[in-house]
C-alpha positions in Angstrom: 35.1 5.1 -50.0 35.4 3.2 -53.3 36.5 -0.4 -52.9 38.9 -0.1 -55.8 41.1 2.7 -54.5 44.4 2.4 -52.6 43.2 4.7 -49.8 42.0 3.3 -46.5 39.4 5.3 -44.7 40.0 6.6 -41.2 36.9 4.6 -40.1 38.4 1.3 -41.2 41.8 2.1 -39.6 40.0 3.0 -36.3 38.0 -0.2 -36.4 41.2 -2.2 -37.0 43.0 -0.5 -34.2 40.1 -1.0 -31.8 39.8 -4.7 -32.7 43.5 -5.3 -32.5 43.5 -3.7 -29.0 41.1 -6.4 -27.9 43.1 -9.3 -29.3 43.7 -12.2 -26.8 47.3 -13.1 -27.5 48.9 -14.2 -24.2 51.2 -16.7 -26.0 52.4 -15.0 -29.1 52.0 -11.4 -28.2 51.2 -10.8 -31.9 47.8 -9.1 -32.1 46.1 -9.0 -35.5 42.8 -7.4 -36.6 40.8 -7.9 -39.7 37.8 -6.2 -41.2 35.7 -7.9 -43.9 33.5 -5.6 -46.1 30.6 -7.0 -48.0 29.5 -5.7 -51.4 26.8 -3.6 -49.8 29.3 -1.9 -47.5 28.7 -3.7 -44.3 31.8 -4.2 -42.1 32.7 -7.1 -39.9 35.6 -6.9 -37.5 37.6 -9.7 -35.9 40.7 -10.3 -33.9 42.8 -13.2 -33.1 42.1 -15.3 -30.0 44.7 -17.7 -28.6 44.1 -20.6 -26.2 46.4 -22.7 -24.1 46.4 -25.7 -26.4 47.6 -23.5 -29.3 44.7 -24.0 -31.6 43.3 -20.4 -31.6 41.3 -18.3 -34.0 42.8 -16.0 -36.5 41.5 -12.5 -37.0 40.3 -13.2 -40.5 38.4 -16.3 -39.4 36.8 -14.3 -36.6 35.7 -11.5 -39.0 34.4 -14.0 -41.6 32.4 -15.7 -38.8 30.8 -12.4 -37.9 30.0 -11.8 -41.6 28.4 -15.2 -42.0 26.5 -14.8 -38.8 25.0 -11.6 -40.2 23.9 -13.4 -43.3 26.5 -12.1 -45.8 28.2 -14.5 -48.2 30.5 -12.4 -50.3 33.6 -10.3 -49.8 34.3 -7.0 -51.5 37.4 -6.0 -49.5 39.5 -7.6 -46.7 41.7 -5.5 -44.4 44.4 -7.1 -42.2 46.5 -5.2 -39.6 49.3 -6.7 -37.6 51.3 -5.2 -34.8 54.2 -3.7 -36.7 55.4 -2.1 -39.9 56.0 -5.4 -41.7 53.5 -7.2 -43.9 51.2 -9.4 -41.8 49.4 -11.3 -44.6 46.7 -13.9 -43.9 48.0 -17.4 -43.1 47.4 -20.3 -45.4 44.2 -21.4 -43.7 42.8 -17.9 -43.8 43.7 -17.5 -47.4 41.5 -20.5 -48.1 38.7 -19.1 -45.9 38.9 -15.8 -47.7 38.9 -17.6 -51.1 35.6 -19.3 -50.2 33.8 -15.9 -50.2 36.0 -13.8 -52.5 35.4 -12.9 -56.2 38.1 -12.1 -58.7 37.5 -8.4 -57.8 37.9 -8.8 -54.0 40.8 -6.8 -52.7 42.9 -7.9 -49.7 44.6 -4.9 -48.2 47.4 -5.3 -45.7 48.1 -2.4 -43.4 51.0 -1.6 -41.1 50.3 -1.4 -37.3 49.8 2.3 -37.6 47.3 2.0 -40.4 49.4 2.7 -43.5 48.5 0.6 -46.5 51.5 -1.6 -47.3 50.1 -3.8 -50.1 46.9 -4.7 -51.9 46.4 -8.2 -53.3 43.9 -9.9 -55.5 42.7 -13.3 -54.5 44.7 -14.8 -57.4 47.9 -13.1 -56.2 47.3 -14.2 -52.6 46.4 -17.8 -53.4 47.3 -18.7 -57.0 45.4 -21.6 -58.6 43.2 -21.9 -55.5 40.8 -24.7 -54.9 37.3 -23.4 -54.5 33.7 -24.5 -54.4 33.5 -24.6 -58.2 36.0 -27.5 -58.2 33.6 -29.7 -56.2 31.2 -32.0 -58.0 27.6 -30.8 -58.1 25.4 -32.2 -55.3 
């Protein structure tokens, strides 16, 4: 699948559905899944994990962690799937996490709970005028 199309492969949808089914969401009952795709096509899935003190882990953060653990450092495409037919876009913290590894070409695709593509964002559209590593002084 080309990373620039508006189509989502059945494989990605199945991965998202499978990850979302494993979400641990006893407090919100709002399962979310995410798949991060690196430029070489590797895929890293994640799901949200809630804990009793309400400081859980978002699906996007979970997938980024898996990507980093595997040695990847760049995002080509980000997929996010919530539980319903509404947009379930990344939260503010996750927008910043995605920004850390995104390029101007990175696409963030938000799918409905059944796998229909609802909207595609660029990083600039998702987090305009974002603060990134290039704004930090050289070390």
